[in-house]
ZABA-61172 format. One record per residue (C-alpha): residue number from 1; residue in three letters; x, y, z. Coordinates in Angstrom, 1 decimal. Example, Ala and Ser with C-alpha at 12.3 -4.5 7.8 and 13.67 -1.06 7.14 Angstrom:
% residues 2
<num:1; residu:ALA; px:12.3; py:-4.5; pz:7.8>
<num:2; residu:SER; px:13.7; py:-1.1; pz:7.1>
//
This chain:
% residues 115
<num:1; residu:UNK; px:8.4; py:-16.5; pz:39.2>
<num:2; residu:UNK; px:5.9; py:-19.4; pz:37.0>
<num:3; residu:UNK; px:2.7; py:-19.0; pz:36.3>
<num:4; residu:UNK; px:0.8; py:-23.0; pz:35.4>
<num:5; residu:UNK; px:-2.8; py:-22.6; pz:33.5>
<num:6; residu:UNK; px:-5.2; py:-25.5; pz:33.6>
<num:7; residu:UNK; px:-7.4; py:-26.5; pz:31.2>
<num:8; residu:UNK; px:-9.7; py:-28.9; pz:29.8>
<num:9; residu:UNK; px:-11.7; py:-30.6; pz:32.3>
<num:10; residu:UNK; px:-15.6; py:-31.0; pz:32.8>
<num:11; residu:UNK; px:-17.9; py:-33.7; pz:32.4>
<num:12; residu:UNK; px:-18.4; py:-36.3; pz:30.9>
<num:13; residu:UNK; px:-19.8; py:-39.8; pz:30.5>
<num:14; residu:UNK; px:-17.2; py:-43.5; pz:31.4>
<num:15; residu:UNK; px:-15.8; py:-44.7; pz:28.8>
<num:16; residu:UNK; px:-15.5; py:-40.9; pz:26.9>
<num:17; residu:UNK; px:-12.3; py:-38.3; pz:26.1>
<num:18; residu:UNK; px:-10.5; py:-35.2; pz:27.5>
<num:19; residu:UNK; px:-8.0; py:-33.8; pz:27.1>
<num:20; residu:UNK; px:-6.3; py:-32.1; pz:29.8>
<num:21; residu:UNK; px:-3.2; py:-28.6; pz:28.7>
<num:22; residu:UNK; px:-1.4; py:-26.3; pz:30.9>
<num:23; residu:UNK; px:0.6; py:-23.2; pz:30.2>
<num:24; residu:UNK; px:3.4; py:-22.3; pz:31.7>
<num:25; residu:UNK; px:4.3; py:-18.3; pz:31.6>
<num:26; residu:UNK; px:7.5; py:-16.5; pz:33.8>
<num:27; residu:UNK; px:11.4; py:-17.9; pz:34.1>
<num:28; residu:UNK; px:10.6; py:-20.9; pz:32.0>
<num:29; residu:UNK; px:13.8; py:-23.3; pz:32.5>
<num:30; residu:UNK; px:14.1; py:-25.9; pz:29.7>
<num:31; residu:UNK; px:15.4; py:-28.9; pz:31.9>
<num:32; residu:UNK; px:11.7; py:-29.9; pz:33.7>
<num:33; residu:UNK; px:9.4; py:-32.2; pz:34.9>
<num:34; residu:UNK; px:5.8; py:-31.7; pz:34.5>
<num:35; residu:UNK; px:2.8; py:-33.3; pz:34.9>
<num:36; residu:UNK; px:-0.9; py:-34.2; pz:36.2>
<num:37; residu:UNK; px:-1.8; py:-34.3; pz:39.6>
<num:38; residu:UNK; px:-4.7; py:-35.2; pz:40.8>
<num:39; residu:UNK; px:-7.3; py:-35.1; pz:44.1>
<num:40; residu:UNK; px:-10.7; py:-36.6; pz:44.7>
<num:41; residu:UNK; px:-12.1; py:-35.4; pz:47.3>
<num:42; residu:UNK; px:-11.7; py:-37.3; pz:51.0>
<num:43; residu:UNK; px:-8.4; py:-38.6; pz:49.2>
<num:44; residu:UNK; px:-5.2; py:-37.7; pz:49.1>
<num:45; residu:UNK; px:-3.5; py:-35.5; pz:46.0>
<num:46; residu:UNK; px:-1.4; py:-38.8; pz:44.0>
<num:47; residu:UNK; px:0.6; py:-38.8; pz:40.8>
<num:48; residu:UNK; px:-0.9; py:-39.4; pz:37.6>
<num:49; residu:UNK; px:2.0; py:-39.1; pz:35.6>
<num:50; residu:UNK; px:4.6; py:-36.9; pz:34.5>
<num:51; residu:UNK; px:7.1; py:-36.4; pz:31.6>
<num:52; residu:UNK; px:11.0; py:-34.5; pz:31.5>
<num:53; residu:UNK; px:12.0; py:-32.1; pz:28.8>
<num:54; residu:UNK; px:13.6; py:-34.8; pz:27.4>
<num:55; residu:UNK; px:10.1; py:-37.0; pz:26.7>
<num:56; residu:UNK; px:11.0; py:-40.1; pz:29.6>
<num:57; residu:UNK; px:7.3; py:-40.3; pz:31.0>
<num:58; residu:UNK; px:5.9; py:-41.6; pz:34.3>
<num:59; residu:UNK; px:2.8; py:-43.2; pz:34.5>
<num:60; residu:UNK; px:0.3; py:-44.2; pz:37.4>
<num:61; residu:UNK; px:-0.4; py:-47.8; pz:37.2>
<num:62; residu:UNK; px:-4.1; py:-46.9; pz:38.0>
<num:63; residu:UNK; px:-3.7; py:-45.6; pz:34.3>
<num:64; residu:UNK; px:-1.1; py:-46.5; pz:32.1>
<num:65; residu:UNK; px:-2.9; py:-48.1; pz:28.9>
<num:66; residu:UNK; px:-5.7; py:-45.1; pz:29.6>
<num:67; residu:UNK; px:-3.5; py:-41.7; pz:30.1>
<num:68; residu:UNK; px:-0.7; py:-40.3; pz:27.7>
<num:69; residu:UNK; px:1.0; py:-37.5; pz:28.4>
<num:70; residu:UNK; px:2.5; py:-35.5; pz:26.3>
<num:71; residu:UNK; px:4.1; py:-31.8; pz:26.0>
<num:72; residu:UNK; px:4.5; py:-28.9; pz:23.6>
<num:73; residu:UNK; px:8.4; py:-27.4; pz:25.1>
<num:74; residu:UNK; px:8.0; py:-24.7; pz:22.1>
<num:75; residu:UNK; px:4.8; py:-23.9; pz:23.8>
<num:76; residu:UNK; px:5.4; py:-24.8; pz:27.1>
<num:77; residu:UNK; px:2.1; py:-26.4; pz:27.9>
<num:78; residu:UNK; px:2.3; py:-29.8; pz:28.2>
<num:79; residu:UNK; px:-1.5; py:-32.2; pz:27.7>
<num:80; residu:UNK; px:-3.0; py:-35.2; pz:28.9>
<num:81; residu:UNK; px:-5.0; py:-37.3; pz:26.9>
<num:82; residu:UNK; px:-7.9; py:-39.4; pz:29.2>
<num:83; residu:UNK; px:-9.4; py:-42.0; pz:27.4>
<num:84; residu:UNK; px:-11.8; py:-44.5; pz:28.7>
<num:85; residu:UNK; px:-12.1; py:-42.6; pz:31.8>
<num:86; residu:UNK; px:-14.4; py:-44.6; pz:34.4>
<num:87; residu:UNK; px:-15.8; py:-43.2; pz:37.5>
<num:88; residu:UNK; px:-12.6; py:-43.4; pz:39.6>
<num:89; residu:UNK; px:-11.1; py:-40.6; pz:37.4>
<num:90; residu:UNK; px:-13.3; py:-38.5; pz:38.8>
<num:91; residu:UNK; px:-10.7; py:-35.1; pz:40.8>
<num:92; residu:UNK; px:-9.0; py:-32.0; pz:40.6>
<num:93; residu:UNK; px:-6.7; py:-32.4; pz:38.5>
<num:94; residu:UNK; px:-3.0; py:-30.2; pz:39.0>
<num:95; residu:UNK; px:-0.3; py:-28.8; pz:36.9>
<num:96; residu:UNK; px:3.0; py:-29.5; pz:38.7>
<num:97; residu:UNK; px:6.8; py:-27.6; pz:37.1>
<num:98; residu:UNK; px:9.5; py:-28.8; pz:39.0>
<num:99; residu:UNK; px:12.9; py:-27.3; pz:37.6>
<num:100; residu:UNK; px:15.7; py:-25.7; pz:39.8>
<num:101; residu:UNK; px:14.4; py:-22.3; pz:40.4>
<num:102; residu:UNK; px:11.5; py:-24.2; pz:41.6>
<num:103; residu:UNK; px:8.4; py:-25.9; pz:42.4>
<num:104; residu:UNK; px:5.0; py:-25.0; pz:41.4>
<num:105; residu:UNK; px:1.5; py:-26.1; pz:40.5>
<num:106; residu:UNK; px:-1.2; py:-24.9; pz:39.1>
<num:107; residu:UNK; px:-4.8; py:-23.7; pz:40.6>
<num:108; residu:UNK; px:-6.8; py:-27.4; pz:39.2>
<num:109; residu:UNK; px:-9.6; py:-28.2; pz:37.1>
<num:110; residu:UNK; px:-12.5; py:-30.4; pz:37.7>
<num:111; residu:UNK; px:-12.6; py:-33.6; pz:35.6>
<num:112; residu:UNK; px:-15.5; py:-35.6; pz:36.7>
<num:113; residu:UNK; px:-16.4; py:-38.9; pz:34.8>
<num:114; residu:UNK; px:-20.2; py:-40.0; pz:35.6>
<num:115; residu:UNK; px:-21.7; py:-44.1; pz:35.1>
//
C-alpha cells in the first residue's frame, strides 16, 4: 500500500508564491507518474501537472509559465512551485501517484489566493 502526504498549502495574496510537497511512502515502484490535481468549490477535479520518474513533465495551459513541478526520487517526493498566483488558482490540491501497482491519491491541501 502507498500513502501520500501533502503539505505546503495556505493563504496567499494574488501575485504571491507557494510550494507544495507530496511524499510517498510504502511500496514505491520506481517507474511511476506523480502529479498534482486541483478541485475548486463546485467544480470538477482537474489536472494541474504531472511528472514521470524520468522527469518528463506536462502542464495545464492555465498554469504554464507560472507553476513548476519537480521531484526528488531519492526522497520519493514531488514538489509544486506555484508563482504569480491568481484568485482562480484557489482550490484543494491533490497529489497523485500512478504506477503498475495502482493509483493513489493524497488527502488534499487547501490553497487560497486572495485578490
